[in-house]
N, C-alpha and C positions, 0 to 999 in steps of 0.2 A: 524640313528635315534634311540633314546633309545627305550628299550623294558622293560616293567614292567608287571610281572604276579602278579595278585591280587587275594586274597581270604580273607575269614572272618571266625570266629568260636567264639562259646561261650563255656561255661564249658562242655555242653553235647557232644561237638565235638573234645574234646581234643585229645583222641586216633586216630580219623579220621584224624585231622589236622597233627599229627605226621607221619601218614602214607603218607599224601599228601607230606610234606616236604621231607620225605625220597624218595619218588618217584622222586621229582624234582632233589635231589642230584644223585640218581642212574642214571638218564638220562643226568647229567651235565647241566642241564637248568639254574642252578645258575651261571655258567660261563658266559653266554651271556645275561643274564637279571636280573633286581632287582626282588627280591622276597619280596612283600608286604603282610604283614597279619594284618587285621584290628580286633582289640579286641573288640567284642560284649558282653563280660562278661565273660573273662577267669579268672579262679582263679589265684591270683598273684604268687603263688608258682609254679603252674604248667606252668604259662606263663615264669617264670625264668629258669624252666627246659627246656622248649623247646627252649628258646633263647640260652641256653648254648650248647644243643645238635645240634642246626642248627644256628650256628653263621652268616650264609649268609642270614637270613630272617630279615628283619625288621619290628618289631610289632609297629603298629600304634594305637593311641586311636580313638575312634569314640563315641563322646558324643551324647547322645539322648536329652540333654536338650533343644537345640534349635527348636526341631521338634515337631510336633503334636503326641499325643498318639498312632495313628495307624501306626506309623513308627517302634515302638519298636518290636524286633524280637518277643516277646510273644504275639503280636496281630495277628500274622499269616497272615499278608498281603504281606509280603515280600518288603514293600515299603522302607526298609533300603538299598537293594541291589543297585538300580540305584543310590542311594545317596552316598553309598560307593564308586562306581565306578567313579562317577563324582567327588569326593574328591581326588581320586587317580589321575584322569586325570588333575586336577587343580594343584596338587603337582608336578607330574612328566612330564606330557606332553608326546609327541612321540606316542609310540605305547603301547596300554593297552590291556592285555588280563585278562579277569576275567575267574577264574575256581572255582566251588563249591569245597569245602574242601574235598568232598568225590570222588574227581577224582584222577584216577591213570594214569600215562603216560607209554605207551608202546613203544614209540619212540620219535625222536626229534620233533621240532615244524616246521620243514622245510615245511610240507604240509599247515598247516594253516596261516603260515606267507606268503607264496606265494599267497595264496587266499586273505589274508587281504591287501597285496600290490595291487592286481588286482581289489578288490571290495570295499575297504574302510572300510567295516564292515564284520566280520566273525561270522557266526551263524551256527547252525546245526538244521535239521528239526526233529520234533517228528512225531508220527504216527496219532495223533489226529488233527482234524481240528479246525479252530478259533471258529466256532459256538459252539463246543463241550467244549472249554476251556475258552469261555469268556462269563460272564452272560450277559443275555439280557439286563438288566437295564444298565449295563456299555457300552455295544454296542450302545444302544440308546443314551446315555449322550454324547459319543464320535462321534455320526453320522457315525458309520462305514459303509463302502461302501459295498452293497450286494455283490459285486464281490469277497470280500475277504472271505466270510463265510466259503468256502469249501477248502481254502488254507490250507495246513499243517502248524501248528504252528511252530515257531522258538523258540527252547528252550533257557532259560536264564542260564542255568548251565555252558555254554561255549560261551563267548562273546568276541570279538576282536573289538576294535576301533582304527583306524590309524587317530590320532587326526590332522594330517597334511592335511587331506581332509575335506572340509567344511561339507559335507553331514554327514559324521560320527560324527563331533562336534555337529551338529544340532539335530541329532537323540538322542545323549546322553544328551543334554541339556533338550529337550523336555521330555524324558523318566524320568528324575530327577525332573522336575517341576511338572509332572502328578503325581508323587509318593507322593507330598504333599497333593493332594486332597483325602480326605477320602471317597469321593462318587465314585471314580475311584478305587483306590486301596482299594478294599474291602477284607475282610478275604478270603484266598484261600481255595478251596474245591476241592481236587486232582480229584474227580469224575466228576465235571462240571464247575470248575472255577479255573484258575491259573494265578493271576493278573500280576504278573511282567512279564512273558513270552507273555500273551496275549496283553498287552499293547505294549511291545517292538515289537511284531509281527504286529501290526496295524501300528506302525510307519515305519518299514520297507517296509511293504506293499505299503504304501502310497510313499514312497520315490522311490521305484521301479517303481511304476505307473507313477510318474511324470519323469522318466528317469534319475533319479539322482544317481542310483546304479544299480547294478545287484547282486542279491543274489547268494552265492555259494552253490554247491551241497553238499550233505553229510548228512547222518543221525546219530542222536545220538544212543548209543547202548541200547535203551529201546524199546523193542518190534519192532525191525527192523530186517529183515532178512539180510540185507547188511550194517551195519553201517561202520563208519570210523573206522579204526584199530590202530590209533596212541595213542588213550586214551580209557578210560572207566569211566564211571560216577556211581554215587550211591553205592559206595563201603563203606558204613557206618559201623563203628566198635562200638559195644556197650561197654560204659564205664563201665558197671557193670561187664562185662567178664574179666577174667584174661588175661593179656597181652600175655602169652605164647600161647593163642588160635588165635593170630592176624593171623599167616600165614594159618591157617586152614580156617579162615574166608575169606581170599583173594583167597584162592583155591576154596572155595565154590562158591564164586561170579563168578569166572572165568569158573569153570565148568557149572555153571547154565546158564550163558550167552551164553556159546557155545552150549549148549543143546536147548536153546530157539531159537538160530538162526538156528539151524539145523531143528527144529521143525517148525519153521515158513516158512522155504523154502519148507519143505515136504507138508505143509498145503496149500501154494501157488500152488505148482504144483499139488496136489491132486483135489483142488477146481476149478483151472483153466484148466488144461490140462486133468486130468482123468474124472472128471465129465462133463467137457463140451464135450469131445469126446464121453462120454457115451450117450449123448442126440442125437448125429448125426444120428443113425439109426431109432430112434423113434420120431423124432420132426423135422418138416420142414415146412415152409411156401413158397408160390409162389406168387409173386405180378404181377397184370395186370393193364393196362391202356386202356382205350376205348374212342374214340370220338363218340358223337351222329352222327350216319350215318355210322360208320365203321360196317363191316360185321362179325368181330370177335374180341375178346380181344387180346391185344398184350402182350405176357409174358415179364416180365423184367429180364434179366439174372443176376445172382449174382456171386460173386467170389466162388471158391471152398472152402469147409469148412465153409461156411457162408450162411446165408439166408436173404431176406428182408422182412420186415413186417411193420405193422402200417403206410401205405401210406398216405401222404396228398400232396395236389397240390397247386401250386401258379404261377400266372402269373406277370412277372415284365418286363417292357419295351418291351411288345410283345413277351417275351420268356416264354416259360412254364417250370416249374421245379417240379421235384417230391422230396419230402423229405420223408426219411424212417428211420426205424431202421435197421442197419445192424447187425445182431447177429452173432458173431463169435464163433464157436464151441471151438477152442483151448484156447480161453480166458474166456469163458463162461460168456460174457456179451456183451451188445449191445451199439453201438455208433451211432450217427445220422449223417447221410450223406444227400447230395443233389446231384441231377443229372439233367442236361438239357435234356428235352425230344424234339427231332428234328423232321425232316421229317419222317412220318409213326410212330410217337412216339417212335422212336429209342432212347434209354438213351444214353448220353454222359458218360464221365468218372466221377465216383463219387467224390464228393468234401466233404472231412470231415468238419464238423461245429466245430469252435473253441469256446468253452465256458470255464468257470472256472472249470467244471467238465470234460473237454476233452483235451488231451487225457485221457482216462477214467481210474479211479481207481474203479468207481462205474458204475452201469448199467444205461442206459438211453434209452428211447423209447417214442413213441406216441408224435411226434413233432407237437402237435396242434397249427395252425397259424390263426391270426386274425390281423385285421388292426384297429387303433384308432388314430385319430387326425394326419393322414399322417404318421404314424410310423407303421412298421411291428413288431407284437409281437409274441413270441412262449411260451407256457405253456407246457413244456415236462414232461412226467413221469420220476421222479428220486426218487422214493419212498425208495430206498436203502440208500438215503441221510436222510431219515425221514424228508423230506421237500417237500414243493410245492413251486417252484421258478418261477418268470416271467421274460423273457429276451426280449430285444429289439434288432433288427437287426441294426448293425453299418455299415456293409458292406454286400450287398447282393451277394450270398447267405449263405456265410461262416462265417462270423464273428458276433458273437452275444454277448451280455453283460447282465448279471443279473442286473435288475433295482430294484427288491424287492424280499424279502422272504414273501411270503403271509401267509404261515403257516410253522411251525417247530414243531418237536416233533409229526409228523403226518404220518400216513399211507395212502395215497391217490393215487389212480391209475387212468389212462386214463380219464384225466380232460379236460373240456372243459369250456372256459370263453368266454361270449358273452354279448352283450348289449340288453336290452329289456325293454321296458316301461320306459326309462329314468335312469335305473340302470344298474350296472354291475353284472352279475350272474355268479357263478362257479357251474357247476354240476359235481359231481365226485362219486367215490365209495371208502368208505373207512372203517376202523375199529380202535378200540383203539390200540394204538402202543404196540406191543409184544403180542397181544391177538390172540389166534386161532380162527378159525372159518370163515364163510363167511363175506365179505365186504357187506355194505349196501348203498343204495342210500344217497347222502349227497349234500345238496344244500346251498349255501350262497350268500349274497347279500351285495353290497357296492355302495355308491354314487359316489366314485372316484377310478378310476382304480389304480393310483400309490400311493395314500396316504391314501386311505380310509380303514377302518377296514372291513373285510368281515364277516358280522355277520351271525350265522347259523340260518337256517330256520327252523320252526316248524315241517316240514316233517322229518327232520332228526331223530326225536324221534321214528318214526313209524317203523323203522327196516325193510324197504323195500328191498326184496331180501336177508333177513337174512337166509332163508332156502335154498338158491341156493349154489350149489358146482360148482366147476370148473370155477370160475369167472363168473358166471351167472349175468347178470345186468351191468357188467362194460361198460363203454362207448366203441363204436366200429366205430369212424369216425365222421364225420361233424354233427354240429347242422343245420339243414335245414328249410327252410319255403316253403311252397306251398300255393295255393290259399286259403286254409282253415286255416292255421296256423303253429305254430311250429313242427317239429319232431326232434327225435334224433335216431340214430341207436345204439342199444345196443348188447352186446353178448348174445346168447341164447345157453348156453352149457349145455346139459343134461348129457353127459356120458364122455366128455373130453374137455380140454381147447382148445379153437379155433374151435369148432364144426360148429357154424353158428352164424347168426345175425338176429335180429329182428328189425324192424322198429316201433317206437312207437311215437304215437301222442301225444303231450303236450296239454292237454285240459284245464289245469289251471296253471298260473304261476303268482303269486302276493305275496305280503308280508305276507299274511295270510295262503295261501295254494298252494299246487302243486299237480297235478294229471296228470297222463298219461295212455295210454291204447294202445294196439296193433292197428296199421293202418290197413286199409281195406286191404284184401287179394289180391284185383285186383290193389292196388297201385304199380306203376312201380317199386319203390324200393323194395317193400315187394315181387314183382315177382322175381326180381334179386336175393334176398336173399334166395327164395325158390329154384331158378334153379341152383344157384352155391355153396350154403352153405358157403359163405364167412365168415371170421373172422372179417373184418373191411371193411367200405365202406366210400370213401370221394369223394366229387364232388366240381369242381371249373370251372366256366365258362360252356364250352361245353365238358369237359372231366371228366371222371369218372375212379377212381382207386380203387382196392379192392384186398384183398389177401385171399388165400384159404390154409388151412392146407393140407399138401400132405402125411404126415406119423404120425402114431399113433401105438405106440408100437413096439418092437423090430422085430416082425415078417414083419412089413410094409417095413422094410428095405431090405429084401431078394429078390434076382432078381426073375423075372418071377412070382413065386407063392406068392410073398410077397404083391403085390397090390391087388390080389384077396382075401386074407386072411385078409388083414388090416381091423381095426374096424372102418375105415372113415365113416362118413355119407354118405348114399346112393347117396344122391345129389352131394356131393363133388366127389364121385367115378365117376359118370356120366359124370361131368363136366371135370375132369382130364383126362378122357379116350376119350373125344371127341364124346361124343354120337351124333348119327346123328340128325340134327335139331335143337339141343340145341344152337347152336351158333346164329341162326337167332332169336330164341325167346329171347336170352340175348341182341342182338342188338336192338330188339323192345323195350325192357324194358329199356335199357339205354337212348336210343332216347326219349322215353316218359318222363323219369325221367329229362333229360336235359330241355325239354320243360317246365315242371311244377314246378322244384325245383330251389332254390338258397340258398347257404350256409349262414348262418348268421355270416359272418366273418368281417363285419365292412366296407367293400367296398361300395362305393356309387352305386345304381344300374346302373347308367349311364356307369361304367366302364366295364359292362358286354357286351362282344360281342354277337351277335345273334347267337343262336344254329343252328347247321346244319340240325337237325332232324326235 
């Protein structure tokens, strides 16, 4: 099957194009492939010189007359690129590879050709995700699936199509057709929008989701610690500089990229390994589960160099499951896992949750669960993605699919989503993106869970908890209901993060106002908070889960003396040391809490089995 290498250039890229063609010649690529160069505005004299210097290259015209104004290179939309590739596909057929003219080859095409034969389409990944490189209005126009938003973009500087495979042909045709729509191919902004690669990525992701292709591995050599090595990109030469300086420019690009790769690898090692292990002696949480009627809480063991936190519970088909964040010190980020709680609340093997952000490149925690219209949903914390996403369970307990991005460009943590008085409410703690200082209580309301806009509540302007440090006021577990009304558990951190929790009674929640106040001191959940100093409390049916911070500061990691000198809250110290009589008080508080409380998680009351307490 024939092979054609395609590029294009205008007058500003003449020296860059000459460098590209010289690289093609140096690697002998012209012996096995047709070399096609589309003229986007070359000076006739310079074009003649290039043709004489590189006789193997076929220079082809590309008239902009038949196309809308936004297709022109000067429009900055890059709409011309898919149209050029489509024209080459129609002319030559077979296998088509597009390379930006700033490409240099360091090896043969054996690697990409093998992947092209396997996959039908060859592309490389960038480091940004689709949400960062595709404008929101374009995503809305194309009804982009929420599951794609955090997938890494597929760059368009290197693209291969095996036109003998129908999926490859269809993707190229769709890409070229969309290029004619000025509402889709809008002007590119490298900081937040890059149309040609964003649209190509959407088409590729959809084809892969439909099972029509498998995307190949490999990163472009831009901000990647381990890119492919057979080529390099963005080696643009300034036409205003003398030609004798071109080798120096190429040397600069090569040294810069080598240094960038080394720096990225070091930064990743430092951020993940060194800083992660730095946290091990001074930060740790321990998770406990307890049924009403049990004599003492049951500790949930976790793997070495990890801890479990933010526990939530759910019962499915008579089986009880614990959902937690597993924080891994060597990676310095959390992932979400589930484990079945068997007889005696003994946990089974952990099951990683599969989501678009897992296996994780970013941190995830706080797997808040609720039910609506017979479906199980999760609202995890993924503030490192600068977004708040809603997931639905496709297969319990491990397979989850993002169904909507509720907020983007936001810094919201430990969020709860629940139904009250005919509307859906999000109760969270947030702050303006990139701003220092404490997060404040934030409330949002919508009439529809999946399609409605969550409108901000007037209470957001009050800055509640703005003077609190260490995450004071953040959500700390279930939204609950007792005989009086709604309650929430929040973090009460006075001197360190994870110090304790406070139970708050929600006294007003409507479109015009929100108020909460500390629950009565003799409330069973408030008693538990005072006895164990938990960081988080969740209740489901007749089982309660909570976690407690066990180390604060480096001294707490020291054997023997560390526990005595630790800055842990006194209640946490008493609980962790097993103070006499404390287990009985906690058992009484848990049994009373199970009698009085139910989580506002969307399940019909009839699904609640009777409590043992």
